[in-house]
N, CA and C atoms of all chains as a GROMACS GRO file, in nm:
protein
  621
    1MET      N    1   0.083  -0.120   0.000
    1MET     CA    2   0.000   0.000   0.000
    1MET      C    3   0.086   0.125   0.000
    2LEU      N    4   0.202   0.117   0.072
    2LEU     CA    5   0.295   0.230   0.068
    2LEU      C    6   0.353   0.245  -0.072
    3TYR      N    7   0.375   0.130  -0.138
    3TYR     CA    8   0.426   0.134  -0.274
    3TYR      C    9   0.329   0.207  -0.365
    4ALA      N   10   0.198   0.175  -0.348
    4ALA     CA   11   0.094   0.240  -0.429
    4ALA      C   12   0.087   0.389  -0.396
    5LEU      N   13   0.100   0.421  -0.266
    5LEU     CA   14   0.096   0.562  -0.226
    5LEU      C   15   0.214   0.638  -0.287
    6GLY      N   16   0.333   0.578  -0.276
    6GLY     CA   17   0.453   0.642  -0.329
    6GLY      C   18   0.444   0.663  -0.479
    7LYS      N   19   0.396   0.560  -0.549
    7LYS     CA   20   0.385   0.567  -0.694
    7LYS      C   21   0.280   0.670  -0.736
    8SER      N   22   0.167   0.672  -0.665
    8SER     CA   23   0.059   0.763  -0.704
    8SER      C   24   0.095   0.908  -0.675
    9LEU      N   25   0.183   0.930  -0.577
    9LEU     CA   26   0.223   1.067  -0.545
    9LEU      C   27   0.347   1.110  -0.623
   10GLY      N   28   0.423   1.011  -0.670
   10GLY     CA   29   0.550   1.041  -0.736
   10GLY      C   30   0.535   1.115  -0.867
   11SER      N   31   0.439   1.074  -0.950
   11SER     CA   32   0.425   1.138  -1.080
   11SER      C   33   0.284   1.116  -1.134
   12GLU      N   34   0.252   1.195  -1.234
   12GLU     CA   35   0.121   1.186  -1.300
   12GLU      C   36   0.102   1.047  -1.361
   13GLU      N   37   0.209   0.995  -1.425
   13GLU     CA   38   0.200   0.862  -1.488
   13GLU      C   39   0.179   0.754  -1.382
   14GLY      N   40   0.252   0.770  -1.271
   14GLY     CA   41   0.239   0.675  -1.161
   14GLY      C   42   0.097   0.671  -1.108
   15PHE      N   43   0.038   0.788  -1.094
   15PHE     CA   44  -0.100   0.800  -1.046
   15PHE      C   45  -0.194   0.726  -1.140
   16ALA      N   46  -0.176   0.748  -1.270
   16ALA     CA   47  -0.261   0.684  -1.371
   16ALA      C   48  -0.243   0.532  -1.367
   17GLU      N   49  -0.116   0.491  -1.345
   17GLU     CA   50  -0.085   0.348  -1.340
   17GLU      C   51  -0.157   0.281  -1.222
   18VAL      N   52  -0.148   0.345  -1.104
   18VAL     CA   53  -0.212   0.290  -0.985
   18VAL      C   54  -0.364   0.286  -1.004
   19LYS      N   55  -0.417   0.393  -1.062
   19LYS     CA   56  -0.561   0.403  -1.086
   19LYS      C   57  -0.608   0.291  -1.180
   20ALA      N   58  -0.529   0.268  -1.286
   20ALA     CA   59  -0.564   0.164  -1.383
   20ALA      C   60  -0.559   0.026  -1.317
   21CYS      N   61  -0.456   0.007  -1.235
   21CYS     CA   62  -0.438  -0.122  -1.166
   21CYS      C   63  -0.556  -0.150  -1.073
   22LEU      N   64  -0.606  -0.044  -1.007
   22LEU     CA   65  -0.714  -0.061  -0.908
   22LEU      C   66  -0.850  -0.082  -0.973
   23THR      N   67  -0.859  -0.074  -1.107
   23THR     CA   68  -0.988  -0.098  -1.172
   23THR      C   69  -1.011  -0.246  -1.200
   24SER      N   70  -0.904  -0.327  -1.190
   24SER     CA   71  -0.920  -0.470  -1.217
   24SER      C   72  -1.000  -0.534  -1.102
   25PRO      N   73  -1.084  -0.633  -1.135
   25PRO     CA   74  -1.170  -0.695  -1.032
   25PRO      C   75  -1.090  -0.755  -0.917
   26LEU      N   76  -0.976  -0.816  -0.948
   26LEU     CA   77  -0.895  -0.879  -0.842
   26LEU      C   78  -0.842  -0.773  -0.746
   27ALA      N   79  -0.791  -0.662  -0.802
   27ALA     CA   80  -0.738  -0.554  -0.718
   27ALA      C   81  -0.848  -0.495  -0.631
   28LYS      N   82  -0.967  -0.482  -0.690
   28LYS     CA   83  -1.080  -0.428  -0.612
   28LYS      C   84  -1.114  -0.522  -0.497
   29PHE      N   85  -1.110  -0.652  -0.525
   29PHE     CA   86  -1.142  -0.750  -0.422
   29PHE      C   87  -1.039  -0.744  -0.309
   30VAL      N   88  -0.912  -0.735  -0.346
   30VAL     CA   89  -0.805  -0.726  -0.246
   30VAL      C   90  -0.822  -0.597  -0.164
   31ALA      N   91  -0.850  -0.486  -0.234
   31ALA     CA   92  -0.868  -0.358  -0.164
   31ALA      C   93  -0.986  -0.368  -0.066
   32TRP      N   94  -1.092  -0.434  -0.110
   32TRP     CA   95  -1.210  -0.453  -0.024
   32TRP      C   96  -1.174  -0.536   0.099
   33GLY      N   97  -1.095  -0.641   0.075
   33GLY     CA   98  -1.051  -0.727   0.186
   33GLY      C   99  -0.970  -0.649   0.288
   34LEU      N  100  -0.872  -0.570   0.240
   34LEU     CA  101  -0.788  -0.492   0.331
   34LEU      C  102  -0.872  -0.388   0.405
   35LEU      N  103  -0.962  -0.324   0.330
   35LEU     CA  104  -1.047  -0.221   0.391
   35LEU      C  105  -1.140  -0.283   0.495
   36SER      N  106  -1.191  -0.404   0.466
   36SER     CA  107  -1.279  -0.472   0.561
   36SER      C  108  -1.207  -0.500   0.692
   37ALA      N  109  -1.082  -0.548   0.680
   37ALA     CA  110  -1.004  -0.577   0.801
   37ALA      C  111  -0.983  -0.450   0.883
   38LEU      N  112  -0.949  -0.340   0.814
   38LEU     CA  113  -0.928  -0.212   0.882
   38LEU      C  114  -1.056  -0.166   0.951
   39LEU      N  115  -1.169  -0.176   0.880
   39LEU     CA  116  -1.296  -0.126   0.935
   39LEU      C  117  -1.340  -0.208   1.056
   40TYR      N  118  -1.324  -0.342   1.045
   40TYR     CA  119  -1.362  -0.426   1.159
   40TYR      C  120  -1.275  -0.394   1.281
   41HIS      N  121  -1.144  -0.380   1.254
   41HIS     CA  122  -1.050  -0.346   1.361
   41HIS      C  123  -1.088  -0.212   1.424
   42LEU      N  124  -1.128  -0.117   1.340
   42LEU     CA  125  -1.167   0.016   1.387
   42LEU      C  126  -1.291   0.008   1.477
   43VAL      N  127  -1.392  -0.065   1.430
   43VAL     CA  128  -1.517  -0.076   1.507
   43VAL      C  129  -1.492  -0.148   1.640
   44ALA      N  130  -1.416  -0.258   1.634
   44ALA     CA  131  -1.386  -0.333   1.756
   44ALA      C  132  -1.300  -0.248   1.852
   45GLY      N  133  -1.212  -0.163   1.794
   45GLY     CA  134  -1.130  -0.075   1.876
   45GLY      C  135  -1.213   0.031   1.946
   46VAL      N  136  -1.312   0.084   1.876
   46VAL     CA  137  -1.403   0.182   1.938
   46VAL      C  138  -1.477   0.116   2.054
   47ARG      N  139  -1.515  -0.012   2.035
   47ARG     CA  140  -1.581  -0.085   2.145
   47ARG      C  141  -1.488  -0.094   2.267
   48HIS      N  142  -1.359  -0.119   2.241
   48HIS     CA  143  -1.262  -0.124   2.351
   48HIS      C  144  -1.260   0.008   2.427
   49LEU      N  145  -1.258   0.120   2.350
   49LEU     CA  146  -1.252   0.252   2.414
   49LEU      C  147  -1.378   0.276   2.497
   50ILE      N  148  -1.493   0.233   2.444
   50ILE     CA  149  -1.618   0.250   2.518
   50ILE      C  150  -1.615   0.166   2.646
   51MET      N  151  -1.562   0.043   2.635
   51MET     CA  152  -1.554  -0.043   2.753
   51MET      C  153  -1.452   0.011   2.854
   52ASP      N  154  -1.346   0.080   2.802
   52ASP     CA  155  -1.250   0.143   2.893
   52ASP      C  156  -1.318   0.248   2.981
   53MET      N  157  -1.425   0.307   2.925
   53MET     CA  158  -1.499   0.408   3.002
   53MET      C  159  -1.594   0.342   3.103
   54GLY      N  160  -1.594   0.210   3.106
   54GLY     CA  161  -1.675   0.140   3.205
   54GLY      C  162  -1.814   0.107   3.157
   55ILE      N  163  -1.837   0.121   3.025
   55ILE     CA  164  -1.971   0.092   2.972
   55ILE      C  165  -1.972  -0.049   2.912
   56GLY      N  166  -2.073  -0.127   2.948
   56GLY     CA  167  -2.087  -0.261   2.890
   56GLY      C  168  -1.982  -0.360   2.939
   57GLU      N  169  -1.941  -0.348   3.064
   57GLU     CA  170  -1.836  -0.438   3.113
   57GLU      C  171  -1.890  -0.566   3.176
   58THR      N  172  -2.022  -0.577   3.188
   58THR     CA  173  -2.079  -0.699   3.244
   58THR      C  174  -2.079  -0.810   3.138
   59LEU      N  175  -2.112  -0.932   3.180
   59LEU     CA  176  -2.116  -1.044   3.085
   59LEU      C  177  -2.220  -1.018   2.976
   60GLU      N  178  -2.338  -0.972   3.018
   60GLU     CA  179  -2.444  -0.943   2.919
   60GLU      C  180  -2.400  -0.829   2.827
   61GLY      N  181  -2.342  -0.725   2.889
   61GLY     CA  182  -2.295  -0.610   2.812
   61GLY      C  183  -2.190  -0.651   2.710
   62GLY      N  184  -2.099  -0.739   2.750
   62GLY     CA  185  -1.995  -0.787   2.661
   62GLY      C  186  -2.052  -0.862   2.543
   63LYS      N  187  -2.151  -0.948   2.571
   63LYS     CA  188  -2.215  -1.025   2.464
   63LYS      C  189  -2.288  -0.932   2.367
   64LEU      N  190  -2.363  -0.838   2.423
   64LEU     CA  191  -2.438  -0.744   2.340
   64LEU      C  192  -2.342  -0.660   2.257
   65GLY      N  193  -2.235  -0.611   2.324
   65GLY     CA  194  -2.137  -0.526   2.256
   65GLY      C  195  -2.075  -0.598   2.137
   66SER      N  196  -2.039  -0.726   2.156
   66SER     CA  197  -1.975  -0.800   2.046
   66SER      C  198  -2.073  -0.818   1.930
   67LYS      N  199  -2.202  -0.836   1.963
   67LYS     CA  200  -2.302  -0.848   1.856
   67LYS      C  201  -2.317  -0.716   1.780
   68ILE      N  202  -2.315  -0.605   1.856
   68ILE     CA  203  -2.326  -0.473   1.791
   68ILE      C  204  -2.206  -0.451   1.699
   69VAL      N  205  -2.086  -0.489   1.748
   69VAL     CA  206  -1.965  -0.472   1.666
   69VAL      C  207  -1.978  -0.547   1.535
   70ILE      N  208  -2.023  -0.675   1.542
   70ILE     CA  209  -2.039  -0.755   1.420
   70ILE      C  210  -2.141  -0.689   1.326
   71ALA      N  211  -2.255  -0.646   1.382
   71ALA     CA  212  -2.361  -0.588   1.299
   71ALA      C  213  -2.314  -0.460   1.231
   72VAL      N  214  -2.254  -0.370   1.311
   72VAL     CA  215  -2.206  -0.242   1.256
   72VAL      C  216  -2.099  -0.266   1.150
   73SER      N  217  -2.007  -0.360   1.180
   73SER     CA  218  -1.898  -0.389   1.086
   73SER      C  219  -1.953  -0.441   0.954
   74VAL      N  220  -2.051  -0.534   0.961
   74VAL     CA  221  -2.108  -0.590   0.839
   74VAL      C  222  -2.168  -0.478   0.753
   75VAL      N  223  -2.243  -0.389   0.817
   75VAL     CA  224  -2.306  -0.278   0.744
   75VAL      C  225  -2.200  -0.192   0.676
   76ILE      N  226  -2.095  -0.154   0.753
   76ILE     CA  227  -1.991  -0.066   0.697
   76ILE      C  228  -1.913  -0.138   0.586
   77ILE      N  229  -1.887  -0.268   0.606
   77ILE     CA  230  -1.810  -0.343   0.507
   77ILE      C  231  -1.888  -0.356   0.377
   78VAL      N  232  -2.021  -0.378   0.389
   78VAL     CA  233  -2.105  -0.384   0.268
   78VAL      C  234  -2.104  -0.248   0.198
   79LEU      N  235  -2.116  -0.140   0.277
   79LEU     CA  236  -2.111  -0.005   0.219
   79LEU      C  237  -1.978   0.018   0.148
   80ALA      N  238  -1.869  -0.030   0.210
   80ALA     CA  239  -1.736  -0.014   0.149
   80ALA      C  240  -1.732  -0.088   0.015
   81GLY      N  241  -1.794  -0.207   0.011
   81GLY     CA  242  -1.800  -0.284  -0.114
   81GLY      C  243  -1.876  -0.208  -0.221
   82VAL      N  244  -1.989  -0.147  -0.182
   82VAL     CA  245  -2.069  -0.068  -0.276
   82VAL      C  246  -1.986   0.049  -0.329
   83TRP      N  247  -1.908   0.110  -0.238
   83TRP     CA  248  -1.826   0.225  -0.277
   83TRP      C  249  -1.718   0.184  -0.377
   84ILE      N  250  -1.655   0.067  -0.350
   84ILE     CA  251  -1.544   0.024  -0.435
   84ILE      C  252  -1.594  -0.016  -0.574
   85TRP      N  253  -1.713  -0.084  -0.578
   85TRP     CA  254  -1.760  -0.129  -0.710
   85TRP      C  255  -1.855  -0.032  -0.781
   86MET      N  256   0.335  -0.583   3.830
   86MET     CA  257   0.422  -0.501   3.746
   86MET      C  258   0.477  -0.584   3.630
   87VAL      N  259   0.484  -0.520   3.514
   87VAL     CA  260   0.537  -0.588   3.397
   87VAL      C  261   0.688  -0.591   3.404
   88THR      N  262   0.746  -0.709   3.395
   88THR     CA  263   0.892  -0.718   3.405
   88THR      C  264   0.956  -0.766   3.275
   89ASN      N  265   0.872  -0.787   3.172
   89ASN     CA  266   0.926  -0.830   3.043
   89ASN      C  267   1.007  -0.717   2.979
   90VAL      N  268   1.128  -0.750   2.931
   90VAL     CA  269   1.216  -0.644   2.881
   90VAL      C  270   1.174  -0.590   2.744
   91THR      N  271   1.088  -0.663   2.671
   91THR     CA  272   1.062  -0.622   2.534
   91THR      C  273   0.940  -0.532   2.518
   92ASN      N  274   0.867  -0.504   2.626
   92ASN     CA  275   0.751  -0.417   2.607
   92ASN      C  276   0.798  -0.274   2.580
   93LEU      N  277   0.707  -0.193   2.526
   93LEU     CA  278   0.746  -0.064   2.469
   93LEU      C  279   0.807   0.031   2.571
   94SER      N  280   0.747   0.041   2.688
   94SER     CA  281   0.783   0.150   2.778
   94SER      C  282   0.825   0.104   2.918
   95ARG      N  283   0.842  -0.025   2.940
   95ARG     CA  284   0.872  -0.081   3.072
   95ARG      C  285   0.759  -0.058   3.171
   96SER      N  286   0.643  -0.017   3.122
   96SER     CA  287   0.529   0.006   3.208
   96SER      C  288   0.403  -0.036   3.134
   97GLY      N  289   0.329  -0.129   3.191
   97GLY     CA  290   0.208  -0.177   3.124
   97GLY      C  291   0.106  -0.068   3.108
   98LEU      N  292   0.098   0.020   3.209
   98LEU     CA  293   0.000   0.128   3.205
   98LEU      C  294   0.032   0.225   3.092
   99TYR      N  295   0.161   0.255   3.076
   99TYR     CA  296   0.202   0.347   2.970
   99TYR      C  297   0.176   0.283   2.832
  100ASP      N  298   0.205   0.154   2.820
  100ASP     CA  299   0.177   0.083   2.695
  100ASP      C  300   0.029   0.089   2.663
  101TRP      N  301  -0.051   0.068   2.767
  101TRP     CA  302  -0.197   0.071   2.751
  101TRP      C  303  -0.240   0.206   2.697
  102MET      N  304  -0.185   0.312   2.755
  102MET     CA  305  -0.218   0.449   2.713
  102MET      C  306  -0.169   0.475   2.570
  103ALA      N  307  -0.045   0.433   2.541
  103ALA     CA  308   0.011   0.454   2.408
  103ALA      C  309  -0.075   0.386   2.302
  104GLN      N  310  -0.123   0.265   2.337
  104GLN     CA  311  -0.206   0.191   2.243
  104GLN      C  312  -0.335   0.267   2.213
  105ARG      N  313  -0.397   0.325   2.318
  105ARG     CA  314  -0.523   0.397   2.298
  105ARG      C  315  -0.504   0.530   2.227
  106VAL      N  316  -0.401   0.605   2.266
  106VAL     CA  317  -0.377   0.734   2.202
  106VAL      C  318  -0.346   0.714   2.053
  107SER      N  319  -0.258   0.615   2.025
  107SER     CA  320  -0.226   0.590   1.884
  107SER      C  321  -0.349   0.542   1.809
  108ALA      N  322  -0.437   0.468   1.878
  108ALA     CA  323  -0.560   0.419   1.814
  108ALA      C  324  -0.648   0.536   1.772
  109VAL      N  325  -0.661   0.635   1.860
  109VAL     CA  326  -0.746   0.751   1.827
  109VAL      C  327  -0.686   0.830   1.711
  110VAL      N  328  -0.553   0.845   1.711
  110VAL     CA  329  -0.487   0.915   1.600
  110VAL      C  330  -0.512   0.842   1.469
  111LEU      N  331  -0.494   0.708   1.471
  111LEU     CA  332  -0.513   0.629   1.349
  111LEU      C  333  -0.658   0.633   1.303
  112ALA      N  334  -0.751   0.627   1.397
  112ALA     CA  335  -0.893   0.633   1.361
  112ALA      C  336  -0.924   0.766   1.293
  113ALA      N  337  -0.875   0.876   1.353
  113ALA     CA  338  -0.899   1.009   1.294
  113ALA      C  339  -0.839   1.016   1.154
  114TYR      N  340  -0.716   0.963   1.139
  114TYR     CA  341  -0.648   0.972   1.010
  114TYR      C  342  -0.722   0.894   0.901
  115PHE      N  343  -0.759   0.769   0.933
  115PHE     CA  344  -0.821   0.687   0.830
  115PHE      C  345  -0.964   0.731   0.800
  116ILE      N  346  -1.036   0.777   0.902
  116ILE     CA  347  -1.171   0.828   0.877
  116ILE      C  348  -1.164   0.952   0.788
  117PHE      N  349  -1.064   1.038   0.818
  117PHE     CA  350  -1.047   1.157   0.733
  117PHE      C  351  -1.014   1.117   0.590
  118LEU      N  352  -0.917   1.025   0.575
  118LEU     CA  353  -0.870   0.988   0.441
  118LEU      C  354  -0.982   0.921   0.360
  119ILE      N  355  -1.053   0.827   0.424
  119ILE     CA  356  -1.162   0.758   0.353
  119ILE      C  357  -1.274   0.858   0.322
  120GLY      N  358  -1.304   0.948   0.419
  120GLY     CA  359  -1.406   1.051   0.396
  120GLY      C  360  -1.369   1.140   0.279
  121TYR      N  361  -1.240   1.176   0.272
  121TYR     CA  362  -1.193   1.261   0.162
  121TYR      C  363  -1.209   1.191   0.028
  122LEU      N  364  -1.176   1.063   0.025
  122LEU     CA  365  -1.187   0.986  -0.100
  122LEU      C  366  -1.333   0.968  -0.140
  123VAL      N  367  -1.420   0.945  -0.041
  123VAL     CA  368  -1.563   0.928  -0.071
  123VAL      C  369  -1.621   1.061  -0.122
  124ALA      N  370  -1.576   1.173  -0.062
  124ALA     CA  371  -1.630   1.305  -0.097
  124ALA      C  372  -1.578   1.354  -0.231
  125ASN      N  373  -1.464   1.299  -0.275
  125ASN     CA  374  -1.405   1.344  -0.402
  125ASN      C  375  -1.389   1.228  -0.501
  126PRO      N  376  -1.499   1.180  -0.557
  126PRO     CA  377  -1.486   1.069  -0.652
  126PRO      C  378  -1.420   1.118  -0.782
  127GLY      N  379  -1.346   1.028  -0.843
  127GLY     CA  380  -1.280   1.062  -0.970
  127GLY      C  381  -1.174   1.169  -0.955
  128MET      N  382  -1.105   1.168  -0.839
  128MET     CA  383  -1.002   1.269  -0.813
  128MET      C  384  -0.883   1.251  -0.907
  129GLY      N  385  -0.825   1.363  -0.950
  129GLY     CA  386  -0.708   1.358  -1.038
  129GLY      C  387  -0.579   1.367  -0.961
  130TYR      N  388  -0.468   1.357  -1.035
  130TYR     CA  389  -0.336   1.358  -0.971
  130TYR      C  390  -0.308   1.489  -0.898
  131ALA      N  391  -0.346   1.603  -0.960
  131ALA     CA  392  -0.314   1.735  -0.903
  131ALA      C  393  -0.373   1.750  -0.763
  132GLN      N  394  -0.499   1.709  -0.748
  132GLN     CA  395  -0.566   1.724  -0.618
  132GLN      C  396  -0.506   1.629  -0.514
  133TRP      N  397  -0.479   1.506  -0.557
  133TRP     CA  398  -0.419   1.403  -0.470
  133TRP      C  399  -0.282   1.450  -0.420
  134HIS      N  400  -0.203   1.504  -0.515
  134HIS     CA  401  -0.069   1.553  -0.482
  134HIS      C  402  -0.079   1.673  -0.388
  135ALA      N  403  -0.174   1.764  -0.416
  135ALA     CA  404  -0.190   1.885  -0.334
  135ALA      C  405  -0.228   1.848  -0.190
  136LEU      N  406  -0.312   1.745  -0.178
  136LEU     CA  407  -0.355   1.702  -0.043
  136LEU      C  408  -0.235   1.664   0.043
  137PHE      N  409  -0.146   1.581  -0.013
  137PHE     CA  410  -0.032   1.532   0.066
  137PHE      C  411   0.081   1.634   0.074
  138ALA      N  412   0.081   1.734  -0.016
  138ALA     CA  413   0.184   1.838  -0.011
  138ALA      C  414   0.150   1.943   0.094
  139ASN      N  415   0.024   1.948   0.134
  139ASN     CA  416  -0.019   2.043   0.238
  139ASN      C  417   0.053   2.015   0.369
  140ASN      N  418   0.101   2.122   0.433
  140ASN     CA  419   0.180   2.104   0.555
  140ASN      C  420   0.104   2.034   0.666
  141GLY      N  421  -0.022   2.073   0.686
  141GLY     CA  422  -0.104   2.010   0.790
  141GLY      C  423  -0.119   1.861   0.765
  142MET      N  424  -0.141   1.824   0.638
  142MET     CA  425  -0.158   1.683   0.603
  142MET      C  426  -0.026   1.608   0.621
  143ARG      N  427   0.086   1.674   0.593
  143ARG     CA  428   0.217   1.610   0.614
  143ARG      C  429   0.237   1.576   0.761
  144ILE      N  430   0.203   1.671   0.846
  144ILE     CA  431   0.217   1.648   0.990
  144ILE      C  432   0.123   1.537   1.035
  145PHE      N  433   0.000   1.541   0.986
  145PHE     CA  434  -0.101   1.440   1.019
  145PHE      C  435  -0.054   1.302   0.973
  146SER      N  436  -0.001   1.295   0.851
  146SER     CA  437   0.047   1.167   0.797
  146SER      C  438   0.163   1.112   0.878
  147LEU      N  439   0.255   1.203   0.914
  147LEU     CA  440   0.371   1.161   0.991
  147LEU      C  441   0.329   1.113   1.130
  148LEU      N  442   0.234   1.185   1.190
  148LEU     CA  443   0.181   1.147   1.320
  148LEU      C  444   0.116   1.009   1.312
  149ALA      N  445   0.040   0.986   1.204
  149ALA     CA  446  -0.027   0.857   1.186
  149ALA      C  447   0.076   0.746   1.168
  150LEU      N  448   0.186   0.779   1.100
  150LEU     CA  449   0.291   0.680   1.076
  150LEU      C  450   0.359   0.640   1.207
  151VAL      N  451   0.388   0.738   1.291
  151VAL     CA  452   0.447   0.710   1.423
  151VAL      C  453   0.347   0.629   1.507
  152ALA      N  454   0.220   0.671   1.502
  152ALA     CA  455   0.117   0.601   1.578
  152ALA      C  456   0.102   0.457   1.530
  153LEU      N  457   0.114   0.437   1.397
  153LEU     CA  458   0.104   0.301   1.342
  153LEU      C  459   0.215   0.212   1.397
  154GLY      N  460   0.337   0.267   1.400
  154GLY     CA  461   0.451   0.192   1.454
  154GLY      C  462   0.428   0.152   1.599
  155ALA      N  463   0.388   0.249   1.681
  155ALA     CA  464   0.367   0.222   1.824
  155ALA      C  465   0.250   0.126   1.844
  156HIS      N  466   0.141   0.149   1.772
  156HIS     CA  467   0.021   0.066   1.785
  156HIS      C  468   0.050  -0.078   1.745
  157ALA      N  469   0.120  -0.092   1.632
  157ALA     CA  470   0.153  -0.226   1.584
  157ALA      C  471   0.248  -0.296   1.681
  158TRP      N  472   0.344  -0.219   1.736
  158TRP     CA  473   0.438  -0.282   1.830
  158TRP      C  474   0.365  -0.332   1.955
  159VAL      N  475   0.282  -0.248   2.015
  159VAL     CA  476   0.211  -0.291   2.137
  159VAL      C  477   0.123  -0.413   2.105
  160GLY      N  478   0.055  -0.407   1.990
  160GLY     CA  479  -0.033  -0.518   1.952
  160GLY      C  480   0.043  -0.647   1.929
  161MET      N  481   0.152  -0.639   1.852
  161MET     CA  482   0.229  -0.759   1.820
  161MET      C  483   0.301  -0.812   1.944
  162TRP      N  484   0.347  -0.720   2.031
  162TRP     CA  485   0.411  -0.762   2.155
  162TRP      C  486   0.310  -0.840   2.240
  163THR      N  487   0.187  -0.788   2.248
  163THR     CA  488   0.083  -0.854   2.327
  163THR      C  489   0.055  -0.993   2.274
  164ILE      N  490   0.040  -1.003   2.140
  164ILE     CA  491   0.012  -1.133   2.079
  164ILE      C  492   0.127  -1.230   2.105
  165SER      N  493   0.251  -1.182   2.083
  165SER     CA  494   0.365  -1.273   2.096
  165SER      C  495   0.386  -1.318   2.240
  166THR      N  496   0.362  -1.228   2.337
  166THR     CA  497   0.382  -1.271   2.476
  166THR      C  498   0.264  -1.352   2.529
  167ASP      N  499   0.147  -1.340   2.462
  167ASP     CA  500   0.032  -1.422   2.502
  167ASP      C  501   0.042  -1.564   2.446
  168TYR      N  502   0.085  -1.575   2.321
  168TYR     CA  503   0.073  -1.704   2.252
  168TYR      C  504   0.205  -1.774   2.223
  169LEU      N  505   0.314  -1.699   2.205
  169LEU     CA  506   0.442  -1.765   2.177
  169LEU      C  507   0.513  -1.789   2.311
  170THR      N  508   0.456  -1.880   2.390
  170THR     CA  509   0.505  -1.906   2.526
  170THR      C  510   0.564  -2.045   2.537
  171PRO      N  511   0.639  -2.071   2.643
  171PRO     CA  512   0.691  -2.207   2.665
  171PRO      C  513   0.578  -2.311   2.672
  172MET      N  514   0.460  -2.268   2.719
  172MET     CA  515   0.348  -2.362   2.728
  172MET      C  516   0.304  -2.407   2.588
  173ALA      N  517   0.312  -2.316   2.491
  173ALA     CA  518   0.270  -2.350   2.356
  173ALA      C  519   0.383  -2.410   2.273
  174LEU      N  520   0.506  -2.362   2.295
  174LEU     CA  521   0.615  -2.398   2.205
  174LEU      C  522   0.729  -2.474   2.272
  175GLY      N  523   0.725  -2.488   2.404
  175GLY     CA  524   0.832  -2.558   2.473
  175GLY      C  525   0.958  -2.474   2.486
  176LYS      N  526   1.073  -2.543   2.481
  176LYS     CA  527   1.200  -2.475   2.514
  176LYS      C  528   1.240  -2.364   2.418
  177SER      N  529   1.198  -2.376   2.290
  177SER     CA  530   1.243  -2.277   2.193
  177SER      C  531   1.158  -2.150   2.194
  178ALA      N  532   1.062  -2.141   2.287
  178ALA     CA  533   0.968  -2.029   2.286
  178ALA      C  534   1.036  -1.893   2.288
  179THR      N  535   1.136  -1.877   2.374
  179THR     CA  536   1.200  -1.746   2.386
  179THR      C  537   1.266  -1.705   2.255
  180ALA      N  538   1.334  -1.801   2.191
  180ALA     CA  539   1.400  -1.770   2.064
  180ALA      C  540   1.297  -1.736   1.957
  181VAL      N  541   1.190  -1.816   1.948
  181VAL     CA  542   1.086  -1.792   1.848
  181VAL      C  543   1.021  -1.656   1.871
  182ARG      N  544   0.989  -1.629   1.997
  182ARG     CA  545   0.922  -1.503   2.030
  182ARG      C  546   1.011  -1.383   1.998
  183PHE      N  547   1.139  -1.397   2.035
  183PHE     CA  548   1.231  -1.286   2.009
  183PHE      C  549   1.246  -1.262   1.859
  184LEU      N  550   1.254  -1.371   1.784
  184LEU     CA  551   1.268  -1.360   1.638
  184LEU      C  552   1.145  -1.292   1.578
  185PHE      N  553   1.029  -1.336   1.623
  185PHE     CA  554   0.902  -1.277   1.576
  185PHE      C  555   0.899  -1.128   1.606
  186GLN      N  556   0.939  -1.091   1.727
  186GLN     CA  557   0.937  -0.950   1.766
  186GLN      C  558   1.040  -0.870   1.686
  187ALA      N  559   1.154  -0.934   1.658
  187ALA     CA  560   1.258  -0.866   1.580
  187ALA      C  561   1.208  -0.837   1.439
  188VAL      N  562   1.141  -0.936   1.379
  188VAL     CA  563   1.087  -0.918   1.243
  188VAL      C  564   0.983  -0.805   1.244
  189CYS      N  565   0.895  -0.805   1.346
  189CYS     CA  566   0.794  -0.699   1.358
  189CYS      C  567   0.861  -0.563   1.371
  190GLY      N  568   0.962  -0.555   1.456
  190GLY     CA  569   1.031  -0.428   1.479
  190GLY      C  570   1.097  -0.376   1.354
  191VAL      N  571   1.166  -0.465   1.281
  191VAL     CA  572   1.232  -0.424   1.157
  191VAL      C  573   1.128  -0.377   1.056
  192ALA      N  574   1.015  -0.450   1.047
  192ALA     CA  575   0.909  -0.413   0.953
  192ALA      C  576   0.855  -0.274   0.986
  193MET      N  577   0.828  -0.249   1.113
  193MET     CA  578   0.774  -0.119   1.151
  193MET      C  579   0.872  -0.006   1.122
  194PHE      N  580   1.001  -0.032   1.151
  194PHE     CA  581   1.103   0.069   1.124
  194PHE      C  582   1.111   0.096   0.973
  195ALA      N  583   1.106  -0.014   0.895
  195ALA     CA  584   1.115   0.001   0.750
  195ALA      C  585   0.995   0.080   0.696
  196TYR      N  586   0.876   0.048   0.746
  196TYR     CA  587   0.757   0.121   0.702
  196TYR      C  588   0.769   0.269   0.736
  197PHE      N  589   0.822   0.296   0.855
  197PHE     CA  590   0.833   0.435   0.898
  197PHE      C  591   0.927   0.512   0.805
  198VAL      N  592   1.047   0.455   0.782
  198VAL     CA  593   1.145   0.524   0.697
  198VAL      C  594   1.091   0.542   0.556
  199TRP      N  595   1.029   0.435   0.504
  199TRP     CA  596   0.971   0.439   0.370
  199TRP      C  597   0.863   0.547   0.360
  200GLY      N  598   0.777   0.553   0.461
  200GLY     CA  599   0.670   0.652   0.463
  200GLY      C  600   0.726   0.794   0.468
  201VAL      N  601   0.831   0.814   0.549
  201VAL     CA  602   0.892   0.947   0.557
  201VAL      C  603   0.949   0.986   0.421
  202GLN      N  604   1.014   0.889   0.354
  202GLN     CA  605   1.070   0.915   0.221
  202GLN      C  606   0.962   0.960   0.124
  203ILE      N  607   0.846   0.892   0.128
  203ILE     CA  608   0.736   0.926   0.036
  203ILE      C  609   0.686   1.067   0.067
  204LEU      N  610   0.665   1.095   0.196
  204LEU     CA  611   0.608   1.225   0.235
  204LEU      C  612   0.706   1.338   0.209
  205TRP      N  613   0.836   1.309   0.229
  205TRP     CA  614   0.937   1.413   0.208
  205TRP      C  615   0.966   1.432   0.060
  206GLY      N  616   0.941   1.326  -0.018
  206GLY     CA  617   0.977   1.331  -0.160
  206GLY      C  618   0.887   1.420  -0.244
  207ILE      N  619   0.767   1.453  -0.190
  207ILE     CA  620   0.675   1.529  -0.276
  207ILE      C  621   0.688   1.680  -0.254
   0.00000   0.00000   0.00000
């Protein structure tokens, strides 16, 4: 990803090259996969911060929180897929 | 008290804080970047280049890069000390764990230097 960033910022041709590469279905799928991992990590991390504040620290709260994380992540990941394609 | 020599700050509490602070920085950075990309569909090279050439964005990017290194180190250290243990791996655990941590450390350092080169190069 740093390689893509470096290439896309290095020159106009590099930018076009990266853009062209990212239009292929396989590249889009990989980008979606990486983005999904980041988004899930982000949502689960926000849950950690909320639990650090002492919210949802009971057994029931923990179970509910994990379900919310999965639900929110699925919605955002689907939205990310829609955005990419 | 944490007595393991390989943790980031020799203090579990400080590591805990570093992990959370870096997490908030990374969240802000990626939400901003993804928001910017969503708000500007079909962006050209000039705008993309101008974004990263902006001084504020350079500082933000560099901050995110430092935060990524710290966040990844605390995370990988936690995983390696939780799972790469003598209970799981027997006598070679210390060597395996140290090697794993060394690879992680080199990777983070390399990413940092590479990222600085990209940001400074434009």
